[in-house]
PDB file of the backbone (N, CA, C, O) and the ligand in Angstrom, with CONECT records:
HET     ZN  A 101       1
ATOM      1  N   UNK A   1     -11.863  13.288 176.482  1.00  0.00           N
ATOM      2  CA  UNK A   1     -11.962  14.304 175.447  1.00  0.00           C
ATOM      3  C   UNK A   1     -11.247  15.564 175.952  1.00  0.00           C
ATOM      4  O   UNK A   1     -11.342  15.917 177.127  1.00  0.00           O
ATOM      5  N   UNK A   2     -10.555  16.212 175.070  1.00  0.00           N
ATOM      6  CA  UNK A   2      -9.871  17.484 175.386  1.00  0.00           C
ATOM      7  C   UNK A   2     -10.368  18.555 174.432  1.00  0.00           C
ATOM      8  O   UNK A   2     -10.679  18.299 173.269  1.00  0.00           O
ATOM      9  N   UNK A   3     -10.430  19.771 174.973  1.00  0.00           N
ATOM     10  CA  UNK A   3     -10.783  20.923 174.155  1.00  0.00           C
ATOM     11  C   UNK A   3      -9.579  21.895 174.181  1.00  0.00           C
ATOM     12  O   UNK A   3      -8.867  22.005 175.179  1.00  0.00           O
ATOM     13  N   UNK A   4      -9.392  22.563 173.090  1.00  0.00           N
ATOM     14  CA  UNK A   4      -8.283  23.552 172.968  1.00  0.00           C
ATOM     15  C   UNK A   4      -8.868  24.902 173.080  1.00  0.00           C
ATOM     16  O   UNK A   4      -9.429  25.421 172.115  1.00  0.00           O
ATOM     17  N   UNK A   5      -8.754  25.513 174.269  1.00  0.00           N
ATOM     18  CA  UNK A   5      -9.208  26.898 174.479  1.00  0.00           C
ATOM     19  C   UNK A   5      -8.249  27.839 173.729  1.00  0.00           C
ATOM     20  O   UNK A   5      -7.030  27.692 173.824  1.00  0.00           O
ATOM     21  N   UNK A   6      -8.814  28.814 172.976  1.00  0.00           N
ATOM     22  CA  UNK A   6      -7.957  29.753 172.265  1.00  0.00           C
ATOM     23  C   UNK A   6      -7.018  30.527 173.180  1.00  0.00           C
ATOM     24  O   UNK A   6      -5.962  30.976 172.735  1.00  0.00           O
ATOM     25  N   UNK A   7      -7.381  30.694 174.452  1.00  0.00           N
ATOM     26  CA  UNK A   7      -6.547  31.445 175.396  1.00  0.00           C
ATOM     27  C   UNK A   7      -5.562  30.530 176.160  1.00  0.00           C
ATOM     28  O   UNK A   7      -4.413  30.907 176.390  1.00  0.00           O
ATOM     29  N   UNK A   8      -6.036  29.297 176.559  1.00  0.00           N
ATOM     30  CA  UNK A   8      -5.309  28.507 177.519  1.00  0.00           C
ATOM     31  C   UNK A   8      -4.631  27.272 176.910  1.00  0.00           C
ATOM     32  O   UNK A   8      -3.789  26.654 177.561  1.00  0.00           O
ATOM     33  N   UNK A   9      -4.982  26.909 175.686  1.00  0.00           N
ATOM     34  CA  UNK A   9      -4.424  25.746 175.044  1.00  0.00           C
ATOM     35  C   UNK A   9      -5.254  24.475 175.350  1.00  0.00           C
ATOM     36  O   UNK A   9      -6.397  24.571 175.796  1.00  0.00           O
ATOM     37  N   UNK A  10      -4.681  23.317 175.112  1.00  0.00           N
ATOM     38  CA  UNK A  10      -5.387  22.016 175.267  1.00  0.00           C
ATOM     39  C   UNK A  10      -5.603  21.737 176.724  1.00  0.00           C
ATOM     40  O   UNK A  10      -4.675  21.767 177.532  1.00  0.00           O
ATOM     41  N   UNK A  11      -6.917  21.449 177.064  1.00  0.00           N
ATOM     42  CA  UNK A  11      -7.285  21.206 178.454  1.00  0.00           C
ATOM     43  C   UNK A  11      -8.259  20.033 178.526  1.00  0.00           C
ATOM     44  O   UNK A  11      -8.925  19.677 177.554  1.00  0.00           O
ATOM     45  N   UNK A  12      -8.310  19.450 179.724  1.00  0.00           N
ATOM     46  CA  UNK A  12      -9.259  18.330 179.962  1.00  0.00           C
ATOM     47  C   UNK A  12     -10.681  18.868 179.889  1.00  0.00           C
ATOM     48  O   UNK A  12     -10.952  20.006 180.272  1.00  0.00           O
ATOM     49  N   UNK A  13     -11.582  18.031 179.392  1.00  0.00           N
ATOM     50  CA  UNK A  13     -12.989  18.399 179.250  1.00  0.00           C
ATOM     51  C   UNK A  13     -13.594  18.822 180.596  1.00  0.00           C
ATOM     52  O   UNK A  13     -14.482  19.674 180.615  1.00  0.00           O
ATOM     53  N   UNK A  14     -13.150  18.265 181.694  1.00  0.00           N
ATOM     54  CA  UNK A  14     -13.705  18.583 183.003  1.00  0.00           C
ATOM     55  C   UNK A  14     -13.552  20.019 183.405  1.00  0.00           C
ATOM     56  O   UNK A  14     -14.206  20.446 184.357  1.00  0.00           O
ATOM     57  N   UNK A  15     -12.715  20.805 182.729  1.00  0.00           N
ATOM     58  CA  UNK A  15     -12.555  22.223 182.999  1.00  0.00           C
ATOM     59  C   UNK A  15     -13.652  23.048 182.340  1.00  0.00           C
ATOM     60  O   UNK A  15     -13.820  24.228 182.648  1.00  0.00           O
ATOM     61  N   UNK A  16     -14.405  22.417 181.423  1.00  0.00           N
ATOM     62  CA  UNK A  16     -15.391  23.160 180.613  1.00  0.00           C
ATOM     63  C   UNK A  16     -16.843  22.805 181.023  1.00  0.00           C
ATOM     64  O   UNK A  16     -17.097  21.731 181.569  1.00  0.00           O
ATOM     65  N   UNK A  17     -17.752  23.699 180.758  1.00  0.00           N
ATOM     66  CA  UNK A  17     -19.178  23.447 181.024  1.00  0.00           C
ATOM     67  C   UNK A  17     -19.951  23.627 179.709  1.00  0.00           C
ATOM     68  O   UNK A  17     -19.800  24.615 178.990  1.00  0.00           O
ATOM     69  N   UNK A  18     -20.774  22.630 179.445  1.00  0.00           N
ATOM     70  CA  UNK A  18     -21.624  22.673 178.224  1.00  0.00           C
ATOM     71  C   UNK A  18     -22.702  23.721 178.449  1.00  0.00           C
ATOM     72  O   UNK A  18     -23.310  23.769 179.518  1.00  0.00           O
ATOM     73  N   UNK A  19     -22.946  24.569 177.439  1.00  0.00           N
ATOM     74  CA  UNK A  19     -23.920  25.658 177.582  1.00  0.00           C
ATOM     75  C   UNK A  19     -25.048  25.563 176.557  1.00  0.00           C
ATOM     76  O   UNK A  19     -25.911  26.440 176.520  1.00  0.00           O
ATOM     77  N   UNK A  20     -25.063  24.539 175.740  1.00  0.00           N
ATOM     78  CA  UNK A  20     -26.179  24.359 174.843  1.00  0.00           C
ATOM     79  C   UNK A  20     -25.800  24.517 173.375  1.00  0.00           C
ATOM     80  O   UNK A  20     -24.688  24.913 173.026  1.00  0.00           O
ATOM     81  N   UNK A  21     -26.773  24.188 172.537  1.00  0.00           N
ATOM     82  CA  UNK A  21     -26.550  24.245 171.068  1.00  0.00           C
ATOM     83  C   UNK A  21     -26.521  25.687 170.593  1.00  0.00           C
ATOM     84  O   UNK A  21     -27.191  26.558 171.149  1.00  0.00           O
ATOM     85  N   UNK A  22     -25.726  25.920 169.547  1.00  0.00           N
ATOM     86  CA  UNK A  22     -25.715  27.238 168.911  1.00  0.00           C
ATOM     87  C   UNK A  22     -26.937  27.340 168.036  1.00  0.00           C
ATOM     88  O   UNK A  22     -27.083  26.587 167.074  1.00  0.00           O
ATOM     89  N   UNK A  23     -27.814  28.261 168.358  1.00  0.00           N
ATOM     90  CA  UNK A  23     -29.037  28.464 167.634  1.00  0.00           C
ATOM     91  C   UNK A  23     -29.213  29.906 167.215  1.00  0.00           C
ATOM     92  O   UNK A  23     -28.781  30.815 167.924  1.00  0.00           O
ATOM     93  N   UNK A  24     -29.829  30.125 166.094  1.00  0.00           N
ATOM     94  CA  UNK A  24     -30.115  31.496 165.662  1.00  0.00           C
ATOM     95  C   UNK A  24     -31.341  31.994 166.407  1.00  0.00           C
ATOM     96  O   UNK A  24     -32.394  31.357 166.396  1.00  0.00           O
ATOM     97  N   UNK A  25     -31.191  33.105 167.033  1.00  0.00           N
ATOM     98  CA  UNK A  25     -32.303  33.706 167.810  1.00  0.00           C
ATOM     99  C   UNK A  25     -33.399  34.200 166.843  1.00  0.00           C
ATOM    100  O   UNK A  25     -33.074  34.818 165.829  1.00  0.00           O
ATOM    101  N   UNK A  26     -34.682  33.945 167.131  1.00  0.00           N
ATOM    102  CA  UNK A  26     -35.776  34.410 166.261  1.00  0.00           C
ATOM    103  C   UNK A  26     -35.755  35.942 166.184  1.00  0.00           C
ATOM    104  O   UNK A  26     -35.271  36.629 167.084  1.00  0.00           O
ATOM    105  N   UNK A  27     -36.294  36.437 165.084  1.00  0.00           N
ATOM    106  CA  UNK A  27     -36.435  37.859 164.929  1.00  0.00           C
ATOM    107  C   UNK A  27     -37.393  38.418 165.955  1.00  0.00           C
ATOM    108  O   UNK A  27     -38.336  37.745 166.372  1.00  0.00           O
ATOM    109  N   UNK A  28     -37.153  39.644 166.358  1.00  0.00           N
ATOM    110  CA  UNK A  28     -38.078  40.297 167.297  1.00  0.00           C
ATOM    111  C   UNK A  28     -39.456  40.455 166.603  1.00  0.00           C
ATOM    112  O   UNK A  28     -39.530  40.627 165.387  1.00  0.00           O
ATOM    113  N   UNK A  29     -40.499  40.395 167.374  1.00  0.00           N
ATOM    114  CA  UNK A  29     -41.812  40.580 166.836  1.00  0.00           C
ATOM    115  C   UNK A  29     -42.030  42.001 166.330  1.00  0.00           C
ATOM    116  O   UNK A  29     -41.610  42.981 166.945  1.00  0.00           O
ATOM    117  N   UNK A  30     -42.699  42.069 165.193  1.00  0.00           N
ATOM    118  CA  UNK A  30     -43.018  43.382 164.668  1.00  0.00           C
ATOM    119  C   UNK A  30     -44.552  43.478 164.613  1.00  0.00           C
ATOM    120  O   UNK A  30     -45.255  42.510 164.904  1.00  0.00           O
ATOM    121  N   UNK A  31     -45.043  44.628 164.244  1.00  0.00           N
ATOM    122  CA  UNK A  31     -46.490  44.771 164.156  1.00  0.00           C
ATOM    123  C   UNK A  31     -47.117  43.892 163.099  1.00  0.00           C
ATOM    124  O   UNK A  31     -48.318  43.625 163.150  1.00  0.00           O
ATOM    125  N   UNK A  32     -46.300  43.421 162.110  1.00  0.00           N
ATOM    126  CA  UNK A  32     -46.836  42.625 161.019  1.00  0.00           C
ATOM    127  C   UNK A  32     -46.808  41.138 161.365  1.00  0.00           C
ATOM    128  O   UNK A  32     -47.442  40.343 160.672  1.00  0.00           O
ATOM    129  N   UNK A  33     -46.107  40.749 162.393  1.00  0.00           N
ATOM    130  CA  UNK A  33     -45.980  39.338 162.774  1.00  0.00           C
ATOM    131  C   UNK A  33     -47.155  38.862 163.590  1.00  0.00           C
ATOM    132  O   UNK A  33     -47.397  39.379 164.681  1.00  0.00           O
ATOM    133  N   UNK A  34     -47.897  37.883 163.086  1.00  0.00           N
ATOM    134  CA  UNK A  34     -49.003  37.358 163.895  1.00  0.00           C
ATOM    135  C   UNK A  34     -48.468  36.754 165.215  1.00  0.00           C
ATOM    136  O   UNK A  34     -47.424  36.103 165.232  1.00  0.00           O
ATOM    137  N   UNK A  35     -49.184  36.979 166.280  1.00  0.00           N
ATOM    138  CA  UNK A  35     -48.719  36.485 167.593  1.00  0.00           C
ATOM    139  C   UNK A  35     -48.501  34.991 167.603  1.00  0.00           C
ATOM    140  O   UNK A  35     -47.564  34.522 168.248  1.00  0.00           O
ATOM    141  N   UNK A  36     -49.349  34.204 166.898  1.00  0.00           N
ATOM    142  CA  UNK A  36     -49.185  32.743 166.892  1.00  0.00           C
ATOM    143  C   UNK A  36     -47.864  32.357 166.242  1.00  0.00           C
ATOM    144  O   UNK A  36     -47.181  31.446 166.711  1.00  0.00           O
ATOM    145  N   UNK A  37     -47.502  33.050 165.160  1.00  0.00           N
ATOM    146  CA  UNK A  37     -46.250  32.732 164.456  1.00  0.00           C
ATOM    147  C   UNK A  37     -45.069  33.087 165.328  1.00  0.00           C
ATOM    148  O   UNK A  37     -44.128  32.301 165.445  1.00  0.00           O
ATOM    149  N   UNK A  38     -45.099  34.258 165.943  1.00  0.00           N
ATOM    150  CA  UNK A  38     -44.009  34.722 166.797  1.00  0.00           C
ATOM    151  C   UNK A  38     -43.854  33.763 167.995  1.00  0.00           C
ATOM    152  O   UNK A  38     -42.737  33.394 168.360  1.00  0.00           O
ATOM    153  N   UNK A  39     -44.951  33.379 168.579  1.00  0.00           N
ATOM    154  CA  UNK A  39     -44.918  32.482 169.733  1.00  0.00           C
ATOM    155  C   UNK A  39     -44.360  31.079 169.323  1.00  0.00           C
ATOM    156  O   UNK A  39     -43.618  30.457 170.083  1.00  0.00           O
ATOM    157  N   UNK A  40     -44.723  30.618 168.149  1.00  0.00           N
ATOM    158  CA  UNK A  40     -44.245  29.301 167.683  1.00  0.00           C
ATOM    159  C   UNK A  40     -42.731  29.374 167.483  1.00  0.00           C
ATOM    160  O   UNK A  40     -42.024  28.441 167.866  1.00  0.00           O
ATOM    161  N   UNK A  41     -42.219  30.448 166.898  1.00  0.00           N
ATOM    162  CA  UNK A  41     -40.768  30.573 166.689  1.00  0.00           C
ATOM    163  C   UNK A  41     -40.015  30.562 168.022  1.00  0.00           C
ATOM    164  O   UNK A  41     -38.981  29.904 168.142  1.00  0.00           O
ATOM    165  N   UNK A  42     -40.524  31.282 169.020  1.00  0.00           N
ATOM    166  CA  UNK A  42     -39.888  31.345 170.304  1.00  0.00           C
ATOM    167  C   UNK A  42     -39.999  30.049 171.084  1.00  0.00           C
ATOM    168  O   UNK A  42     -39.090  29.674 171.825  1.00  0.00           O
ATOM    169  N   UNK A  43     -41.126  29.369 170.909  1.00  0.00           N
ATOM    170  CA  UNK A  43     -41.266  28.075 171.571  1.00  0.00           C
ATOM    171  C   UNK A  43     -40.191  27.117 171.026  1.00  0.00           C
ATOM    172  O   UNK A  43     -39.547  26.402 171.795  1.00  0.00           O
ATOM    173  N   UNK A  44     -40.003  27.106 169.710  1.00  0.00           N
ATOM    174  CA  UNK A  44     -38.955  26.243 169.152  1.00  0.00           C
ATOM    175  C   UNK A  44     -37.549  26.605 169.605  1.00  0.00           C
ATOM    176  O   UNK A  44     -36.719  25.739 169.881  1.00  0.00           O
ATOM    177  N   UNK A  45     -37.304  27.920 169.676  1.00  0.00           N
ATOM    178  CA  UNK A  45     -35.978  28.393 170.088  1.00  0.00           C
ATOM    179  C   UNK A  45     -35.675  28.028 171.547  1.00  0.00           C
ATOM    180  O   UNK A  45     -34.553  27.654 171.888  1.00  0.00           O
ATOM    181  N   UNK A  46     -36.692  28.144 172.391  1.00  0.00           N
ATOM    182  CA  UNK A  46     -36.485  27.950 173.841  1.00  0.00           C
ATOM    183  C   UNK A  46     -36.592  26.482 174.279  1.00  0.00           C
ATOM    184  O   UNK A  46     -35.938  26.080 175.242  1.00  0.00           O
ATOM    185  N   UNK A  47     -37.403  25.684 173.589  1.00  0.00           N
ATOM    186  CA  UNK A  47     -37.732  24.378 174.139  1.00  0.00           C
ATOM    187  C   UNK A  47     -37.386  23.174 173.251  1.00  0.00           C
ATOM    188  O   UNK A  47     -37.204  22.067 173.756  1.00  0.00           O
ATOM    189  N   UNK A  48     -37.296  23.385 171.935  1.00  0.00           N
ATOM    190  CA  UNK A  48     -37.086  22.203 171.073  1.00  0.00           C
ATOM    191  C   UNK A  48     -35.642  22.114 170.629  1.00  0.00           C
ATOM    192  O   UNK A  48     -35.035  23.108 170.230  1.00  0.00           O
ATOM    193  N   UNK A  49     -35.100  20.905 170.704  1.00  0.00           N
ATOM    194  CA  UNK A  49     -33.691  20.707 170.321  1.00  0.00           C
ATOM    195  C   UNK A  49     -33.574  19.538 169.388  1.00  0.00           C
ATOM    196  O   UNK A  49     -34.299  18.550 169.502  1.00  0.00           O
ATOM    197  N   UNK A  50     -32.663  19.663 168.474  1.00  0.00           N
ATOM    198  CA  UNK A  50     -32.308  18.520 167.607  1.00  0.00           C
ATOM    199  C   UNK A  50     -31.339  17.651 168.392  1.00  0.00           C
ATOM    200  O   UNK A  50     -30.711  18.093 169.354  1.00  0.00           O
ATOM    201  N   UNK A  51     -31.240  16.437 167.967  1.00  0.00           N
ATOM    202  CA  UNK A  51     -30.271  15.507 168.551  1.00  0.00           C
ATOM    203  C   UNK A  51     -29.471  14.885 167.420  1.00  0.00           C
ATOM    204  O   UNK A  51     -29.648  13.722 167.058  1.00  0.00           O
ATOM    205  N   UNK A  52     -28.537  15.751 166.850  1.00  0.00           N
ATOM    206  CA  UNK A  52     -27.870  15.345 165.613  1.00  0.00           C
ATOM    207  C   UNK A  52     -26.885  14.169 165.821  1.00  0.00           C
ATOM    208  O   UNK A  52     -26.188  14.083 166.832  1.00  0.00           O
ATOM    209  N   UNK A  53     -26.864  13.301 164.846  1.00  0.00           N
ATOM    210  CA  UNK A  53     -25.772  12.303 164.782  1.00  0.00           C
ATOM    211  C   UNK A  53     -24.834  12.778 163.705  1.00  0.00           C
ATOM    212  O   UNK A  53     -25.038  12.521 162.519  1.00  0.00           O
ATOM    213  N   UNK A  54     -23.800  13.477 164.133  1.00  0.00           N
ATOM    214  CA  UNK A  54     -22.848  14.087 163.213  1.00  0.00           C
ATOM    215  C   UNK A  54     -22.359  15.384 163.741  1.00  0.00           C
ATOM    216  O   UNK A  54     -22.228  15.553 164.953  1.00  0.00           O
ATOM    217  N   UNK A  55     -22.077  16.326 162.850  1.00  0.00           N
ATOM    218  CA  UNK A  55     -21.532  17.611 163.314  1.00  0.00           C
ATOM    219  C   UNK A  55     -22.539  18.410 164.115  1.00  0.00           C
ATOM    220  O   UNK A  55     -23.717  18.498 163.768  1.00  0.00           O
ATOM    221  N   UNK A  56     -22.043  18.989 165.194  1.00  0.00           N
ATOM    222  CA  UNK A  56     -22.901  19.766 166.078  1.00  0.00           C
ATOM    223  C   UNK A  56     -22.090  20.973 166.518  1.00  0.00           C
ATOM    224  O   UNK A  56     -20.907  20.858 166.839  1.00  0.00           O
ATOM    225  N   UNK A  57     -22.753  22.162 166.529  1.00  0.00           N
ATOM    226  CA  UNK A  57     -22.135  23.386 167.029  1.00  0.00           C
ATOM    227  C   UNK A  57     -22.703  23.663 168.411  1.00  0.00           C
ATOM    228  O   UNK A  57     -23.921  23.733 168.575  1.00  0.00           O
ATOM    229  N   UNK A  58     -21.857  23.819 169.383  1.00  0.00           N
ATOM    230  CA  UNK A  58     -22.259  23.953 170.765  1.00  0.00           C
ATOM    231  C   UNK A  58     -21.511  25.068 171.486  1.00  0.00           C
ATOM    232  O   UNK A  58     -20.346  25.348 171.204  1.00  0.00           O
ATOM    233  N   UNK A  59     -22.221  25.698 172.431  1.00  0.00           N
ATOM    234  CA  UNK A  59     -21.535  26.662 173.288  1.00  0.00           C
ATOM    235  C   UNK A  59     -20.950  25.918 174.525  1.00  0.00           C
ATOM    236  O   UNK A  59     -21.620  25.101 175.157  1.00  0.00           O
ATOM    237  N   UNK A  60     -19.710  26.230 174.828  1.00  0.00           N
ATOM    238  CA  UNK A  60     -19.065  25.732 176.044  1.00  0.00           C
ATOM    239  C   UNK A  60     -18.371  26.894 176.698  1.00  0.00           C
ATOM    240  O   UNK A  60     -17.933  27.818 176.014  1.00  0.00           O
ATOM    241  N   UNK A  61     -18.259  26.868 178.026  1.00  0.00           N
ATOM    242  CA  UNK A  61     -17.462  27.913 178.711  1.00  0.00           C
ATOM    243  C   UNK A  61     -16.325  27.233 179.448  1.00  0.00           C
ATOM    244  O   UNK A  61     -16.457  26.117 179.952  1.00  0.00           O
ATOM    245  N   UNK A  62     -15.227  27.925 179.495  1.00  0.00           N
ATOM    246  CA  UNK A  62     -14.028  27.444 180.175  1.00  0.00           C
ATOM    247  C   UNK A  62     -14.090  27.842 181.635  1.00  0.00           C
ATOM    248  O   UNK A  62     -13.357  28.723 182.084  1.00  0.00           O
ATOM    249  N   UNK A  63     -14.993  27.170 182.386  1.00  0.00           N
ATOM    250  CA  UNK A  63     -15.293  27.585 183.766  1.00  0.00           C
ATOM    251  C   UNK A  63     -14.093  27.516 184.697  1.00  0.00           C
ATOM    252  O   UNK A  63     -13.936  28.382 185.557  1.00  0.00           O
ATOM    253  N   UNK A  64     -13.242  26.505 184.544  1.00  0.00           N
ATOM    254  CA  UNK A  64     -12.109  26.343 185.446  1.00  0.00           C
ATOM    255  C   UNK A  64     -10.826  26.860 184.848  1.00  0.00           C
ATOM    256  O   UNK A  64      -9.723  26.439 185.194  1.00  0.00           O
ATOM    257  N   UNK A  65     -11.022  27.814 183.913  1.00  0.00           N
ATOM    258  CA  UNK A  65      -9.834  28.423 183.247  1.00  0.00           C
ATOM    259  C   UNK A  65     -10.109  29.913 183.115  1.00  0.00           C
ATOM    260  O   UNK A  65     -10.306  30.611 184.110  1.00  0.00           O
ATOM    261  N   UNK A  66     -10.119  30.373 181.922  1.00  0.00           N
ATOM    262  CA  UNK A  66     -10.230  31.803 181.625  1.00  0.00           C
ATOM    263  C   UNK A  66     -11.657  32.304 181.540  1.00  0.00           C
ATOM    264  O   UNK A  66     -11.873  33.504 181.373  1.00  0.00           O
ATOM    265  N   UNK A  67     -12.675  31.388 181.653  1.00  0.00           N
ATOM    266  CA  UNK A  67     -14.102  31.747 181.625  1.00  0.00           C
ATOM    267  C   UNK A  67     -14.553  32.195 180.272  1.00  0.00           C
ATOM    268  O   UNK A  67     -15.631  32.779 180.152  1.00  0.00           O
ATOM    269  N   UNK A  68     -13.771  31.947 179.235  1.00  0.00           N
ATOM    270  CA  UNK A  68     -14.198  32.347 177.872  1.00  0.00           C
ATOM    271  C   UNK A  68     -15.399  31.507 177.454  1.00  0.00           C
ATOM    272  O   UNK A  68     -15.531  30.339 177.820  1.00  0.00           O
ATOM    273  N   UNK A  69     -16.284  32.156 176.662  1.00  0.00           N
ATOM    274  CA  UNK A  69     -17.405  31.462 176.035  1.00  0.00           C
ATOM    275  C   UNK A  69     -16.945  31.039 174.683  1.00  0.00           C
ATOM    276  O   UNK A  69     -16.448  31.856 173.909  1.00  0.00           O
ATOM    277  N   UNK A  70     -17.106  29.719 174.363  1.00  0.00           N
ATOM    278  CA  UNK A  70     -16.556  29.145 173.141  1.00  0.00           C
ATOM    279  C   UNK A  70     -17.624  28.521 172.289  1.00  0.00           C
ATOM    280  O   UNK A  70     -18.671  28.117 172.796  1.00  0.00           O
ATOM    281  N   UNK A  71     -17.372  28.434 170.979  1.00  0.00           N
ATOM    282  CA  UNK A  71     -18.194  27.666 170.054  1.00  0.00           C
ATOM    283  C   UNK A  71     -17.359  26.454 169.640  1.00  0.00           C
ATOM    284  O   UNK A  71     -16.305  26.590 169.020  1.00  0.00           O
ATOM    285  N   UNK A  72     -17.844  25.287 169.991  1.00  0.00           N
ATOM    286  CA  UNK A  72     -17.140  24.042 169.671  1.00  0.00           C
ATOM    287  C   UNK A  72     -17.930  23.307 168.589  1.00  0.00           C
ATOM    288  O   UNK A  72     -19.131  23.078 168.729  1.00  0.00           O
ATOM    289  N   UNK A  73     -17.251  22.951 167.531  1.00  0.00           N
ATOM    290  CA  UNK A  73     -17.871  22.134 166.484  1.00  0.00           C
ATOM    291  C   UNK A  73     -17.282  20.723 166.618  1.00  0.00           C
ATOM    292  O   UNK A  73     -16.078  20.518 166.459  1.00  0.00           O
ATOM    293  N   UNK A  74     -18.149  19.773 166.910  1.00  0.00           N
ATOM    294  CA  UNK A  74     -17.662  18.395 167.102  1.00  0.00           C
ATOM    295  C   UNK A  74     -18.626  17.411 166.483  1.00  0.00           C
ATOM    296  O   UNK A  74     -19.783  17.726 166.205  1.00  0.00           O
ATOM    297  N   UNK A  75     -18.116  16.208 166.275  1.00  0.00           N
ATOM    298  CA  UNK A  75     -18.917  15.134 165.710  1.00  0.00           C
ATOM    299  C   UNK A  75     -19.494  14.334 166.924  1.00  0.00           C
ATOM    300  O   UNK A  75     -18.746  13.770 167.722  1.00  0.00           O
ATOM    301  N   UNK A  76     -20.804  14.310 167.024  1.00  0.00           N
ATOM    302  CA  UNK A  76     -21.401  13.636 168.183  1.00  0.00           C
ATOM    303  C   UNK A  76     -21.245  12.135 168.180  1.00  0.00           C
ATOM    304  O   UNK A  76     -21.418  11.477 169.206  1.00  0.00           O
ATOM    305  N   UNK A  77     -20.907  11.583 166.985  1.00  0.00           N
ATOM    306  CA  UNK A  77     -20.718  10.112 166.879  1.00  0.00           C
ATOM    307  C   UNK A  77     -19.335   9.702 167.378  1.00  0.00           C
ATOM    308  O   UNK A  77     -19.196   8.640 167.986  1.00  0.00           O
ATOM    309  N   UNK A  78     -18.329  10.504 167.140  1.00  0.00           N
ATOM    310  CA  UNK A  78     -16.955  10.133 167.440  1.00  0.00           C
ATOM    311  C   UNK A  78     -16.333  11.033 168.516  1.00  0.00           C
ATOM    312  O   UNK A  78     -15.268  10.712 169.044  1.00  0.00           O
ATOM    313  N   UNK A  79     -16.986  12.156 168.845  1.00  0.00           N
ATOM    314  CA  UNK A  79     -16.447  13.176 169.762  1.00  0.00           C
ATOM    315  C   UNK A  79     -15.199  13.860 169.226  1.00  0.00           C
ATOM    316  O   UNK A  79     -14.478  14.517 169.977  1.00  0.00           O
ATOM    317  N   UNK A  80     -14.942  13.709 167.929  1.00  0.00           N
ATOM    318  CA  UNK A  80     -13.833  14.425 167.296  1.00  0.00           C
ATOM    319  C   UNK A  80     -14.163  15.916 167.267  1.00  0.00           C
ATOM    320  O   UNK A  80     -15.218  16.312 166.771  1.00  0.00           O
ATOM    321  N   UNK A  81     -13.276  16.727 167.789  1.00  0.00           N
ATOM    322  CA  UNK A  81     -13.466  18.177 167.765  1.00  0.00           C
ATOM    323  C   UNK A  81     -12.893  18.753 166.510  1.00  0.00           C
ATOM    324  O   UNK A  81     -11.717  18.568 166.199  1.00  0.00           O
ATOM    325  N   UNK A  82     -13.748  19.467 165.777  1.00  0.00           N
ATOM    326  CA  UNK A  82     -13.298  20.035 164.511  1.00  0.00           C
ATOM    327  C   UNK A  82     -12.802  21.461 164.637  1.00  0.00           C
ATOM    328  O   UNK A  82     -11.896  21.881 163.917  1.00  0.00           O
ATOM    329  N   UNK A  83     -13.402  22.204 165.557  1.00  0.00           N
ATOM    330  CA  UNK A  83     -12.924  23.574 165.773  1.00  0.00           C
ATOM    331  C   UNK A  83     -13.405  24.091 167.148  1.00  0.00           C
ATOM    332  O   UNK A  83     -14.431  23.676 167.687  1.00  0.00           O
ATOM    333  N   UNK A  84     -12.588  25.025 167.673  1.00  0.00           N
ATOM    334  CA  UNK A  84     -12.953  25.713 168.906  1.00  0.00           C
ATOM    335  C   UNK A  84     -12.608  27.178 168.659  1.00  0.00           C
ATOM    336  O   UNK A  84     -11.461  27.531 168.382  1.00  0.00           O
ATOM    337  N   UNK A  85     -13.655  28.035 168.768  1.00  0.00           N
ATOM    338  CA  UNK A  85     -13.427  29.465 168.540  1.00  0.00           C
ATOM    339  C   UNK A  85     -14.107  30.260 169.652  1.00  0.00           C
ATOM    340  O   UNK A  85     -14.999  29.754 170.335  1.00  0.00           O
ATOM    341  N   UNK A  86     -13.690  31.468 169.820  1.00  0.00           N
ATOM    342  CA  UNK A  86     -14.345  32.349 170.774  1.00  0.00           C
ATOM    343  C   UNK A  86     -15.762  32.679 170.313  1.00  0.00           C
ATOM    344  O   UNK A  86     -15.957  33.007 169.142  1.00  0.00           O
ATOM    345  N   UNK A  87     -16.719  32.604 171.163  1.00  0.00           N
ATOM    346  CA  UNK A  87     -18.107  32.910 170.759  1.00  0.00           C
ATOM    347  C   UNK A  87     -18.245  34.341 170.290  1.00  0.00           C
ATOM    348  O   UNK A  87     -19.014  34.617 169.369  1.00  0.00           O
ATOM    349  N   UNK A  88     -17.540  35.226 170.886  1.00  0.00           N
ATOM    350  CA  UNK A  88     -17.645  36.620 170.532  1.00  0.00           C
ATOM    351  C   UNK A  88     -17.182  36.871 169.057  1.00  0.00           C
ATOM    352  O   UNK A  88     -17.556  37.874 168.449  1.00  0.00           O
ATOM    353  N   UNK A  89     -16.396  35.974 168.524  1.00  0.00           N
ATOM    354  CA  UNK A  89     -15.894  36.118 167.153  1.00  0.00           C
ATOM    355  C   UNK A  89     -16.639  35.251 166.184  1.00  0.00           C
ATOM    356  O   UNK A  89     -16.305  35.241 164.999  1.00  0.00           O
ATOM    357  N   UNK A  90     -17.665  34.501 166.643  1.00  0.00           N
ATOM    358  CA  UNK A  90     -18.348  33.504 165.801  1.00  0.00           C
ATOM    359  C   UNK A  90     -19.836  33.782 165.781  1.00  0.00           C
ATOM    360  O   UNK A  90     -20.478  33.697 166.828  1.00  0.00           O
ATOM    361  N   UNK A  91     -20.416  34.113 164.627  1.00  0.00           N
ATOM    362  CA  UNK A  91     -21.837  34.340 164.576  1.00  0.00           C
ATOM    363  C   UNK A  91     -22.625  33.053 164.760  1.00  0.00           C
ATOM    364  O   UNK A  91     -22.121  31.977 164.438  1.00  0.00           O
ATOM    365  N   UNK A  92     -23.862  33.137 165.274  1.00  0.00           N
ATOM    366  CA  UNK A  92     -24.707  31.935 165.523  1.00  0.00           C
ATOM    367  C   UNK A  92     -25.122  31.285 164.256  1.00  0.00           C
ATOM    368  O   UNK A  92     -25.827  30.275 164.282  1.00  0.00           O
TER     369      UNK A  92
HETATM  370 ZN    ZN A 101      -9.450  29.206 178.593  1.00  0.00          ZN2+
END
């Protein structure tokens, strides 16, 4: 598999490091949020992961290149890469 870094171009996968699924971070706790609900949201964010068969959005870093943090959208069934964008330009 190859990934196309926006800075470096097409590179072998071994230059990149998987950094995890792109997840929306839970809202910060407010005075109105019950502690149990807040704790449940953070538990899910930190410990529970889906294992999708299909499109997946993932963080990768170009460790052996420019060190850019990337968002890669790929199909987990075929490993076809649909897009690679800079994480700084892509909302979660
Ligand atoms: Zn790069």
